C-alpha positions as CSV (number, residue, x, y, z in Angstrom):
1,M,-13.1,26.0,-28.0
2,L,-10.9,26.9,-25.2
3,S,-11.6,30.5,-23.4
4,L,-9.7,32.0,-20.6
5,A,-11.4,35.3,-19.6
6,A,-9.4,37.8,-17.0
7,V,-7.8,34.8,-15.1
8,S,-6.2,35.3,-11.9
9,A,-4.6,32.9,-9.8
10,G,-1.5,31.9,-7.4
11,Y,0.0,30.4,-4.8
12,G,-1.1,31.3,-1.4
13,S,-1.0,35.0,-0.9
14,F,1.3,35.2,-4.0
15,R,-0.2,36.1,-7.3
16,A,1.3,34.6,-10.1
17,L,-1.4,35.5,-13.2
18,F,-3.4,38.8,-13.5
19,D,-6.2,39.1,-15.4
20,V,-4.9,36.8,-18.5
21,S,-7.2,36.0,-21.6
22,L,-6.5,33.3,-24.0
23,E,-8.8,31.7,-26.8
24,V,-8.0,28.6,-28.6
25,A,-10.3,27.3,-31.6
26,A,-10.8,23.8,-32.6
27,G,-7.6,22.7,-35.1
28,E,-5.6,25.8,-33.7
29,A,-2.4,25.6,-32.2
30,V,-1.5,28.3,-29.8
31,G,2.0,29.0,-27.9
32,V,2.4,30.7,-24.9
33,I,5.9,32.6,-24.7
34,G,7.7,34.6,-21.9
35,P,10.5,34.7,-19.4
36,N,11.0,32.4,-16.4
37,G,8.7,33.3,-14.0
38,A,5.9,35.1,-16.5
39,G,3.4,32.4,-15.3
40,K,3.1,29.6,-18.2
41,T,3.1,27.0,-16.1
42,T,0.9,28.5,-13.8
43,M,-1.3,29.2,-16.6
44,M,-1.5,25.3,-17.5
45,R,-2.1,24.3,-14.0
46,V,-4.9,26.3,-13.7
47,I,-6.1,25.3,-16.9
48,S,-5.6,21.5,-15.7
49,G,-7.3,22.5,-12.3
50,L,-4.1,22.1,-10.1
51,V,-4.3,25.6,-9.2
52,P,-7.4,27.0,-8.3
53,L,-9.0,30.5,-9.8
54,V,-8.8,33.4,-7.8
55,S,-10.8,35.3,-10.4
56,G,-12.3,35.0,-14.0
57,A,-13.6,32.3,-16.0
58,M,-12.5,29.5,-18.1
59,T,-14.9,27.5,-20.7
60,F,-14.3,24.3,-22.7
61,D,-16.6,23.7,-25.5
62,G,-18.9,26.1,-24.1
63,R,-18.8,24.4,-20.9
64,S,-17.7,26.3,-17.6
65,L,-14.5,24.7,-15.9
66,N,-14.4,26.9,-12.8
67,G,-14.3,24.7,-9.7
68,L,-13.9,21.7,-11.2
69,S,-10.9,19.2,-9.9
70,A,-8.2,18.0,-12.4
71,H,-9.9,14.7,-12.6
72,R,-13.0,16.4,-13.8
73,I,-11.2,18.4,-16.5
74,V,-9.9,15.5,-17.8
75,E,-13.0,13.8,-18.2
76,R,-14.2,17.0,-20.2
77,G,-11.4,16.2,-22.7
78,I,-8.2,18.4,-21.7
79,A,-4.9,16.8,-21.2
80,H,-1.7,18.0,-19.8
81,V,2.0,16.8,-20.4
82,P,3.7,18.3,-17.2
83,E,6.9,20.1,-16.9
84,N,9.8,17.6,-16.7
85,R,7.5,14.8,-18.0
86,R,6.7,13.3,-14.6
87,L,6.5,10.0,-15.6
88,F,5.9,7.2,-13.0
89,P,9.6,5.9,-13.0
90,R,8.9,2.4,-11.2
91,L,5.9,1.7,-14.0
92,T,6.5,0.2,-17.2
93,V,6.2,1.9,-20.2
94,E,2.9,0.0,-21.1
95,D,1.6,0.9,-17.5
96,N,2.4,4.4,-17.7
97,L,0.4,4.7,-20.9
98,R,-2.3,2.5,-19.4
99,I,-2.7,4.7,-16.3
100,G,-3.3,7.8,-19.1
101,A,-6.5,6.0,-20.3
102,F,-7.8,5.6,-16.6
103,I,-11.3,7.5,-17.5
104,A,-14.0,5.4,-18.4
105,P,-14.6,6.3,-22.1
106,A,-10.5,5.9,-23.0
107,R,-10.9,2.3,-21.0
108,A,-13.3,1.3,-23.5
109,R,-11.0,2.1,-26.5
110,I,-7.5,1.2,-24.5
111,A,-6.6,-1.3,-27.4
112,E,-7.2,1.0,-30.3
113,R,-5.7,4.2,-28.4
114,M,-2.4,1.9,-27.6
115,A,-1.8,1.0,-30.9
116,W,-2.3,4.5,-32.3
117,V,0.3,6.0,-30.0
118,Y,2.7,2.8,-30.5
119,D,1.8,3.7,-34.3
120,L,3.0,7.5,-33.3
121,F,6.0,6.4,-31.1
122,P,7.2,3.0,-32.5
123,R,10.1,3.3,-29.9
124,L,7.4,2.9,-27.2
125,K,6.3,-0.4,-28.5
126,E,10.2,-1.6,-28.4
127,R,10.2,-0.5,-24.9
128,R,6.9,-1.3,-23.4
129,E,8.0,-3.4,-20.8
130,Q,10.9,-1.4,-19.7
131,L,10.8,0.6,-16.5
132,A,10.1,4.4,-17.3
133,G,12.5,5.5,-15.2
134,T,15.4,4.0,-17.5
135,L,14.2,5.5,-20.8
136,S,16.4,8.1,-22.2
137,G,15.3,11.7,-21.9
138,G,13.6,11.6,-25.7
139,E,11.8,8.5,-25.0
140,Q,10.6,9.5,-21.9
141,Q,9.4,12.8,-23.6
142,M,7.6,10.4,-26.0
143,C,6.0,8.5,-23.2
144,A,4.4,11.6,-21.5
145,I,2.9,12.9,-24.3
146,G,1.8,9.1,-25.7
147,R,0.1,9.0,-22.1
148,A,-1.7,12.2,-22.7
149,L,-3.0,10.9,-25.9
150,M,-4.2,7.8,-24.3
151,S,-7.7,9.2,-23.1
152,A,-10.3,9.3,-25.9
153,H,-11.2,13.0,-27.1
154,R,-8.5,14.7,-25.3
155,R,-5.8,17.5,-26.5
156,A,-2.3,17.3,-25.4
157,E,-0.5,20.5,-24.3
158,R,2.9,20.3,-26.1
159,P,5.6,21.0,-23.3
160,A,8.5,23.3,-24.0
161,G,11.2,21.7,-25.9
162,A,9.1,19.1,-27.6
163,R,9.7,19.1,-31.2
164,S,6.9,18.8,-33.8
165,G,6.2,16.0,-36.8
166,R,5.7,12.7,-36.8
167,P,8.5,10.9,-34.4
168,R,9.1,7.2,-34.9
169,L,6.7,-13.6,16.7
170,S,6.9,-16.7,18.9
171,S,3.4,-18.1,18.9
172,R,1.4,-19.8,22.1
173,G,0.9,-23.0,19.5
174,R,-0.9,-25.7,20.1
175,P,0.1,-28.8,22.5
176,H,1.7,-31.4,20.4
177,P,0.9,-35.1,21.2
178,A,1.9,-36.8,24.4
179,R,3.8,-39.3,22.6
180,R,6.6,-36.4,22.1
181,L,9.5,-36.1,24.6
182,L,8.5,-34.9,28.1
183,G,8.2,-31.1,28.1
184,R,8.4,-30.8,24.4
185,A,5.0,-28.8,24.2
186,E,6.3,-26.3,26.7
187,R,9.6,-25.7,24.5
188,Q,7.3,-25.2,21.6
189,R,5.4,-22.7,23.2
190,S,8.1,-20.5,24.9
191,H,11.4,-21.8,24.0
192,P,13.2,-21.7,27.4
193,P,16.8,-21.5,27.3
194,L,18.5,-25.1,28.1
195,V,19.7,-25.7,31.6
196,H,23.2,-25.3,32.1
197,G,25.2,-28.6,31.4
198,A,22.4,-30.3,29.6
199,V,23.4,-32.7,26.8
200,R,21.2,-33.3,23.8
201,D,22.1,-35.3,20.9
202,S,23.2,-33.3,17.8
203,S,20.9,-35.0,15.7
204,E,17.9,-34.0,18.1
205,M,19.4,-30.6,18.3
206,D,19.3,-30.4,14.5
207,I,15.7,-31.7,14.4
208,Y,14.2,-28.9,16.8
209,L,16.5,-26.1,15.0
210,L,14.5,-27.4,11.6
211,E,11.3,-27.3,13.4
212,A,12.0,-23.6,14.4
213,V,13.3,-22.5,10.9
214,I,9.9,-23.9,9.6
215,N,7.8,-22.2,12.4
216,G,9.5,-18.8,11.4
217,L,8.6,-19.4,8.0
218,L,5.3,-20.1,8.6
219,L,4.9,-16.8,11.3
220,G,7.0,-14.9,8.4
221,G,4.1,-15.1,5.9
222,V,1.4,-13.8,8.4
223,L,3.4,-10.8,9.3
224,A,4.3,-10.3,5.6
225,L,0.8,-10.1,4.8
226,L,0.1,-7.4,7.6
227,A,3.4,-5.7,6.4
228,L,2.0,-5.2,2.9
229,G,-1.3,-3.9,4.2
230,L,0.2,-1.2,6.4
231,N,3.0,-0.6,3.8
232,L,0.3,0.0,1.1
233,I,-1.3,2.4,3.2
234,F,1.4,4.1,4.0
235,G,2.7,4.3,0.1
236,V,-0.5,5.7,-1.1
237,V,-2.0,7.6,1.8
238,D,1.1,8.8,3.0
239,V,0.0,8.3,6.7
240,V,1.3,5.4,9.1
241,W,-1.7,3.9,10.8
242,I,-0.2,3.4,14.5
243,A,-3.6,1.7,15.4
244,Y,-3.2,-1.0,12.4
245,A,-2.5,-4.1,14.4
246,D,-5.7,-3.0,16.5
247,L,-7.6,-3.5,13.2
248,V,-6.1,-7.1,13.4
249,M,-7.4,-7.4,17.0
250,C,-10.8,-5.9,16.0
251,G,-11.1,-9.1,13.1
252,M,-10.2,-11.7,15.8
253,Y,-12.7,-10.6,18.2
254,T,-15.6,-10.8,15.4
255,V,-14.5,-14.1,14.3
256,Y,-14.3,-15.7,17.9
257,W,-17.8,-14.0,18.7
258,L,-19.5,-15.1,15.4
259,H,-18.0,-18.4,16.0
260,A,-19.1,-18.6,19.7
261,F,-22.7,-17.9,18.5
262,G,-22.5,-20.8,16.3
263,W,-21.4,-19.5,12.8
264,P,-19.0,-22.1,10.7
265,L,-15.4,-20.7,10.8
266,W,-15.6,-19.8,7.3
267,A,-18.4,-17.3,7.6
268,A,-17.0,-15.9,10.4
269,S,-14.0,-14.8,8.7
270,A,-15.5,-13.7,5.8
271,V,-17.9,-11.4,7.6
272,A,-14.4,-10.5,9.6
273,I,-12.7,-9.5,6.6
274,I,-15.5,-7.4,5.1
275,G,-16.2,-5.7,8.4
276,V,-12.9,-4.8,9.1
277,A,-12.6,-3.5,5.5
278,A,-15.3,-1.5,6.6
279,L,-13.5,-0.3,9.2
280,G,-10.7,0.7,7.4
281,L,-12.9,3.2,5.2
282,L,-14.5,4.8,8.2
283,V,-11.1,5.1,9.7
284,H,-10.2,7.1,6.5
285,L,-13.1,8.9,6.3
286,L,-13.3,10.3,10.0
287,I,-9.7,10.3,11.0
288,I,-7.4,10.2,8.2
289,A,-9.0,12.3,5.7
290,P,-9.1,15.6,8.3
291,V,-5.7,15.5,8.8
292,L,-4.0,14.6,5.5
293,R,-2.6,18.1,5.2
294,A,-1.5,18.3,8.8
295,A,1.8,18.1,10.2
296,P,2.8,14.5,10.6
297,I,2.8,14.4,14.3
298,N,-1.0,15.6,14.1
299,Q,-1.3,12.6,11.9
300,L,0.6,10.3,14.3
301,L,-1.5,11.7,17.1
302,A,-4.6,11.1,15.5
303,T,-4.0,7.4,14.7
304,G,-2.3,6.8,18.2
305,G,-5.9,8.2,19.7
306,L,-7.4,5.4,17.8
307,L,-5.3,2.9,19.1
308,F,-6.1,4.0,22.8
309,F,-9.6,4.1,21.7
310,L,-10.0,0.7,20.0
311,Q,-8.4,-0.9,23.1
312,S,-10.3,0.8,25.8
313,F,-13.6,0.2,23.8
314,T,-12.8,-3.6,23.7
315,T,-11.9,-3.5,27.4
316,L,-15.0,-2.0,28.2
317,L,-16.9,-4.7,25.9
318,F,-15.3,-7.6,26.7
319,G,-12.9,-7.3,29.6
320,T,-9.4,-8.1,29.9
321,D,-9.9,-11.8,29.4
322,F,-7.9,-14.0,27.0
323,R,-10.4,-15.7,25.0
324,N,-9.5,-19.0,22.8
325,I,-11.8,-19.6,19.7
326,G,-11.6,-23.2,20.8
327,V,-10.7,-25.0,17.7
328,R,-8.6,-27.7,17.6
329,L,-6.4,-28.4,14.6
330,P,-4.3,-31.4,14.0
331,I,-0.5,-31.8,14.0
332,I,1.3,-32.8,11.0
333,E,4.3,-35.4,11.6
334,M,7.0,-35.3,9.3
335,G,9.4,-37.7,10.5
336,D,10.2,-36.4,13.9
337,I,9.4,-33.0,13.1
338,F,6.0,-31.8,14.1
339,I,4.2,-28.9,12.5
340,S,1.0,-27.1,13.8
341,F,-1.9,-27.3,10.8
342,A,-2.9,-24.2,11.8
343,R,0.1,-22.3,11.2
344,L,0.3,-23.9,8.0
345,L,-3.2,-23.1,6.9
346,A,-2.5,-19.6,8.0
347,F,0.6,-19.5,6.0
348,G,-1.1,-20.6,2.7
349,F,-4.1,-18.2,3.2
350,A,-1.3,-15.5,3.9
351,L,0.1,-16.5,0.7
352,V,-3.0,-16.3,-1.3
353,G,-3.7,-12.9,0.0
354,A,-0.1,-11.6,-0.9
355,V,-0.5,-13.2,-4.7
356,A,-4.5,-11.7,-4.7
357,L,-2.7,-8.6,-3.8
358,Y,0.2,-8.7,-6.4
359,V,-2.4,-9.8,-9.4
360,F,-4.6,-6.7,-8.5
361,L,-2.0,-4.0,-8.5
362,K,-0.5,-5.1,-11.4
363,R,-3.5,-6.2,-13.8
364,T,-6.3,-4.0,-13.0
365,Y,-6.7,0.0,-13.7
366,L,-7.1,0.6,-9.8
367,G,-4.0,-1.2,-8.9
368,V,-1.9,0.6,-11.5
369,A,-3.4,3.7,-10.2
370,I,-2.3,2.9,-6.6
371,R,1.1,1.9,-7.9
372,A,1.4,5.3,-9.7
373,I,0.1,7.5,-6.9
374,S,2.4,5.9,-4.5
375,Q,5.2,7.5,-6.8
376,D,3.7,10.8,-7.6
377,R,0.4,12.1,-6.3
378,E,0.4,15.5,-7.2
379,I,-0.2,14.8,-11.1
380,M,-2.6,11.6,-10.6
381,G,-5.5,14.2,-11.4
382,L,-4.0,14.8,-14.9
383,M,-4.4,11.3,-15.6
384,G,-8.5,11.4,-14.5
385,V,-7.7,10.0,-11.3
386,D,-9.7,10.7,-8.5
387,Q,-7.3,10.8,-5.4
388,R,-9.8,10.3,-2.8
389,R,-11.5,7.3,-4.3
390,I,-7.8,5.6,-4.8
391,Y,-7.5,6.6,-1.1
392,L,-10.7,5.1,-0.2
393,V,-9.9,1.9,-2.0
394,T,-6.6,1.3,-0.5
395,S,-8.0,1.9,3.0
396,M,-10.2,-0.8,2.6
397,I,-7.8,-3.3,0.8
398,G,-5.7,-2.2,3.9
399,G,-8.4,-3.0,6.4
400,G,-9.4,-6.1,4.6
401,L,-5.9,-7.7,4.7
402,A,-5.7,-6.8,8.5
403,G,-9.2,-8.7,8.8
404,L,-7.7,-11.5,7.0
405,G,-4.7,-11.5,9.2
406,G,-7.1,-11.6,12.2
407,C,-8.7,-14.9,11.1
408,L,-5.3,-16.2,10.8
409,L,-4.1,-15.3,13.9
410,V,-7.1,-16.1,15.5
411,L,-6.4,-20.0,15.4
412,Q,-2.9,-19.4,16.8
413,Y,-3.3,-16.8,19.7
414,D,-5.9,-15.8,22.4
415,V,-7.4,-12.7,21.7
416,H,-7.6,-10.0,24.3
417,P,-7.8,-6.0,24.1
418,F,-3.9,-5.5,24.0
419,L,-3.1,-7.5,21.5
420,G,-2.1,-4.9,19.0
421,N,0.7,-3.9,21.7
422,T,2.3,-7.3,20.5
423,F,2.1,-7.1,16.9
424,G,1.8,-3.2,16.5
425,P,5.6,-2.5,17.2
426,L,6.6,-5.8,15.5
427,I,4.7,-4.8,12.1
428,F,5.7,-1.6,12.3
429,M,9.5,-2.3,12.7
430,I,9.3,-4.9,10.1
431,C,8.0,-2.1,7.6
432,V,10.5,0.4,8.5
433,L,13.2,-2.0,8.2
434,G,12.0,-2.7,4.3
435,G,11.7,0.7,3.9
436,L,8.2,2.5,4.7
437,G,6.3,2.1,1.4
438,N,8.1,-0.7,0.0
439,M,6.1,-3.6,0.1
440,I,8.7,-5.7,-1.4
441,G,11.2,-4.7,1.1
442,G,8.5,-4.9,3.6
443,F,7.8,-8.7,2.7
444,V,11.5,-9.6,2.9
445,A,11.7,-8.0,6.2
446,S,9.1,-10.0,7.9
447,F,10.7,-13.3,6.8
448,I,13.8,-12.0,8.4
449,I,12.5,-10.9,11.6
450,S,10.6,-14.0,12.1
451,Q,13.6,-16.2,11.8
452,I,15.3,-14.1,14.2
453,I,12.3,-14.4,16.5
454,S,11.6,-18.2,16.0
455,I,15.6,-19.4,16.2
456,G,16.2,-17.0,18.8
457,G,13.6,-18.0,20.9
458,Y,15.0,-21.7,20.2
459,Y,18.8,-21.1,21.2
460,Y,17.5,-18.3,24.2
461,S,14.1,-17.4,24.9
462,S,11.2,-15.4,23.5
463,E,12.2,-12.8,25.4
464,W,16.0,-12.6,24.2
465,A,14.6,-13.3,20.7
466,Y,12.8,-10.1,20.5
467,V,15.9,-8.2,22.0
468,L,17.9,-9.7,19.3
469,A,15.2,-8.5,16.7
470,F,15.0,-5.1,17.6
471,T,18.9,-4.8,18.1
472,L,19.4,-6.0,14.6
473,F,16.8,-3.3,13.6
474,I,18.7,-0.5,15.1
475,V,21.7,-1.7,13.7
476,L,20.3,-1.7,10.1
477,M,18.9,1.6,10.5
478,F,22.4,3.0,10.9
479,I,23.8,0.7,7.9
480,R,20.5,1.1,5.7
481,P,18.1,4.2,7.1
482,R,15.9,4.0,4.1
483,G,15.5,0.4,4.1
484,I,17.3,-3.1,3.4
485,L,16.1,-2.9,-0.2
486,A,16.3,1.0,-0.8
487,R,17.6,2.3,-3.9
């Protein structure tokens, strides 16, 4: 069934296996015994496709395995329980088992396979909603073996030590109506500091402060959406897209020009989301994929070069003019508080986008794979997952979120080629503050920063509000360098 003939392999210039031959017949259990450093783990990794052959041949059921990637070998019917279990610690037991059934034949029989694994390991059924990283060592070993058994028609390698037997920003905003207090529209736009000596009624101050808090909450929703997109890409691909905010700018220009040519706003927004998602795909294929294994500085230079290209190209096409989409939405009055409907609408759609992303990551096979690959990239091939496909899907989703953010921001801000210089550092700061790759941390940090900007702008000015936000960011980086919610 499984045959190795004169297999040699290693790591770079180091050779770990020399002309190893092995035969495993159907129904046969074969043990490989040797001291540390003899090449046992390397041989398993070669069979699984994690380490490439240098010479020799491997066949399974009479078909060659030479040159196949790890996920293709899983599709052929070989499963590998890796050394030290390598579970995905922040996924539940059931999600770990589900990711083992990623290949198509296993998905069709997932209920049957899940029931079989739970019958083999009843303890796992009791712990199915528990995070895998909190299981005991024995329970983790059960989960690792069960995960390997989840794929249909696969044989599981029993790792060493396993026992046999059957176990049991501050916005430009919209002018308020003329009946508001004189100067209110300007104050809503830039929040200038109070004139020295001015006296304001305390109840009026409370109303203005409450409005600032509400505006900060609404701004935080859009920032959270963009932070989710950037954190998703970093958590999966492990590359920071410095030019992410410039994708938002591309989405804003798309909506602006389509609407200028007579398209309804909803249709222009749909095209913008799809178009920027496709742009995210192209960015990965043309810029990110070639530098995935390069030094981090090279990755930053590549995405930084994209930033300058997008800014220069849009300047060449459209000039440096500030362009307004011209859509006038009403102002909502709640007593003496006035709320921009554009901001409220943007917050609502941002919330819908965030919830849709959560459901996708939680309920779909691709979503579970995305969450898993952010925790352990190396072994994803052993689950039958093609990493390149996950990278492409993630880049498209991240681009789509940037496109959605552009559709929401164009209702509130003028679009120009250098808009990314305003939002880019802000989004990056939010992601770092929450912990790069930590989507929950980024979500929380978005509302913290937006409240500082909004309330700081109310008491002082928008410039001082940004100074306060960046000062807090620097201080928290000394106290919590891995992010405010880092474990």
